[in-house]
C-alpha positions in Angstrom: 9.7 9.9 25.2 6.5 10.2 27.2 4.6 7.9 24.8 7.2 5.2 25.5 6.5 5.7 29.2 2.8 5.3 28.5 3.4 2.1 26.6 5.6 0.8 29.4 3.0 1.6 31.9 0.3 -0.2 29.8 2.5 -3.2 29.5 3.2 -3.3 33.3 6.8 -2.2 33.3 8.2 0.1 35.9 9.9 3.4 35.0 13.7 3.1 34.5 14.4 6.9 34.6 16.8 7.9 37.4 15.0 9.7 40.2 11.5 8.7 39.0 9.0 7.2 41.3 7.2 4.0 40.6 4.1 4.6 38.5 1.9 2.2 40.3 -0.3 4.7 42.3 -0.1 7.6 39.9 -2.2 8.2 36.8 -1.4 9.5 33.4 -0.3 13.0 32.8 -2.5 15.4 31.0 -0.2 15.4 28.0 -0.4 11.6 27.7 -4.2 11.6 27.8 -4.4 14.4 25.2 -2.0 12.5 22.8 -4.1 9.3 23.1 -7.4 11.3 22.5 -5.9 13.0 19.5 -4.9 9.6 18.0 -8.4 8.3 18.6 -9.9 11.4 17.1 -7.7 11.1 13.9 -8.6 7.4 13.5 -12.4 8.1 14.0 -12.1 11.0 11.5 -10.6 8.8 8.9 -13.3 6.2 9.4 -16.0 8.9 9.2 -14.7 10.1 5.9 -14.8 6.6 4.4 -18.4 6.1 5.7 -19.7 9.3 4.0 -21.3 8.4 0.7 -21.2 10.6 -2.3 -24.6 11.1 -4.1 -23.0 10.0 -7.4 -21.9 6.7 -5.8 -25.4 6.2 -4.4 -26.9 6.8 -7.8 -24.4 4.4 -9.5 -25.0 1.7 -7.0 -28.8 1.9 -7.3 -28.6 1.8 -11.1 -26.2 -1.2 -11.1 -28.6 -2.9 -8.6 -31.6 -2.2 -10.9 -29.8 -3.5 -13.9 -28.9 -6.8 -12.0 -32.5 -7.2 -10.7 -33.9 -6.7 -14.2 -31.4 -9.2 -15.6 -32.5 -11.6 -12.9 -36.2 -11.1 -13.7 -35.5 -11.9 -17.4 -33.7 -15.1 -16.3 -36.5 -16.0 -13.9 -39.0 -15.7 -16.7 -37.0 -18.1 -18.9 -36.4 -20.6 -16.1 -40.0 -20.6 -14.8 -41.6 -20.3 -18.2 -43.8 -17.4 -17.0 -44.1 -13.8 -17.9 -42.9 -11.2 -15.4 -43.9 -7.6 -15.4 -41.8 -4.7 -14.1 -43.8 -1.6 -13.0 -42.3 1.5 -11.7 -42.9 5.0 -10.6 -40.5 7.8 -9.8 -40.2 6.6 -6.2 -39.9 2.8 -6.6 -40.6 -0.3 -8.5 -42.1 -3.8 -8.2 -42.4 -7.1 -10.1 -45.4 -9.2 -10.8 -46.0 -12.6 -12.3 -48.4 -12.6 -15.2 -50.6 -15.7 -14.9 -53.0 -16.7 -17.6 -56.5 -17.9 -16.6 -59.5 -18.0 -19.0 -57.5 -16.2 -21.7 -56.7 -13.2 -19.4 -53.4 -12.2 -17.9 -53.7 -11.7 -14.1 -51.0 -9.8 -12.2 -49.8 -11.6 -9.1 -47.5 -9.1 -7.2 -44.2 -10.6 -5.9 -43.9 -9.5 -2.3 -41.4 -11.7 -0.5 -38.7 -12.7 -3.0 -35.2 -11.7 -2.1 -34.4 -10.0 -5.4 -37.8 -9.2 -6.9 -39.6 -7.8 -3.8 -40.9 -4.3 -4.1 -38.3 -1.6 -3.6 -38.7 2.0 -2.6 -35.9 4.1 -3.9 -33.8 6.3 -1.6 -35.6 9.7 -1.1 -33.4 11.7 -3.4 -33.5 9.3 -6.3 -36.1 9.5 -9.1 -36.7 6.7 -11.7 -38.1 7.7 -15.1 -38.1 6.6 -18.7 -35.4 8.5 -20.6 -37.9 10.4 -22.6 -39.0 12.2 -19.5 -35.7 12.2 -17.7 -34.8 15.9 -18.2 -36.1 18.2 -15.5 -38.3 20.3 -17.7 -40.6 17.3 -18.4 -40.3 15.7 -15.0 -43.6 14.9 -13.4 -44.5 16.6 -10.1 -46.7 13.6 -9.1 -44.4 11.1 -7.4 -47.0 8.3 -7.7 -47.2 8.6 -11.5 -46.7 5.2 -13.1 -45.1 4.6 -16.4 -45.6 1.8 -19.0 -44.6 -1.6 -17.6 -41.8 -3.7 -19.0 -42.8 -7.3 -19.7 -40.2 -10.2 -19.6 -41.2 -13.0 -21.8 -40.3 -16.7 -21.2 -38.9 -16.9 -24.7 -36.0 -14.8 -23.6 -36.8 -11.8 -25.8 -36.0 -8.7 -23.9 -38.0 -5.5 -24.8 -35.8 -2.6 -25.6 -36.1 0.0 -22.8 -34.2 2.9 -21.3 -34.6 4.2 -17.8 -32.9 7.1 -16.0 -32.2 7.3 -12.3 -31.4 10.8 -11.1 -30.4 12.8 -8.1 -30.8 16.5 -8.9 -28.6 17.1 -12.0 -26.8 13.7 -11.8 -28.1 10.9 -14.1 -27.4 7.2 -14.5 -29.1 5.1 -17.2 -30.3 1.5 -17.3 -30.9 0.2 -20.7 -32.4 -3.2 -21.9 -31.0 -4.1 -25.3 -32.5 -6.5 -28.0 -29.6 -8.9 -27.5 -30.8 -9.6 -24.0 -28.3 -7.5 -22.1 -29.3 -5.0 -19.3 -26.6 -2.4 -18.9 -26.1 0.5 -16.6 -24.1 3.5 -17.7 -23.6 7.2 -16.9 -24.2 7.9 -20.6 -27.6 8.1 -22.2 -26.4 5.9 -25.1 -24.1 3.3 -23.7 -21.8 1.5 -26.1 -22.9 -2.0 -27.1 -20.5 -4.6 -25.9 
């Protein structure tokens, strides 16, 4: 009943209860203020729960992003007729264009491209080839670099398998010979 009174006051209506005084000069009662604060607290609590991200979700999103970026690099190599190189460490990755001059390939790092710009992984995520993905073989040197992946303008995709991990959680990104780049929570994703 009191909440209806609060709504009436907010809408500018005067109280219709017998014996009540006009509410123009009075404020809200303590109960009314507490009810409104509880409603606001419940709403903010629900929003806060939805904003909290699960480590498994962060890992999945990063793996899906990496798969899309690698697929994009393959398509850029085909469209531009140039070789691209993907180099990575446990803490991040970058792309370079391989340009030939005098019979030698020269790496030109891509710095300002929207998709192919260097990316540092979130602090808890590690990126490794699947051969070293288990924790017993994991390097303690965060700057260790692994063999690069080269994207050829012919469209041939080298077969590769990378693992992203947060603690004991793993998500895999695999390049297949048919040109697909897939992300999966399984070490051996099914070919589709």
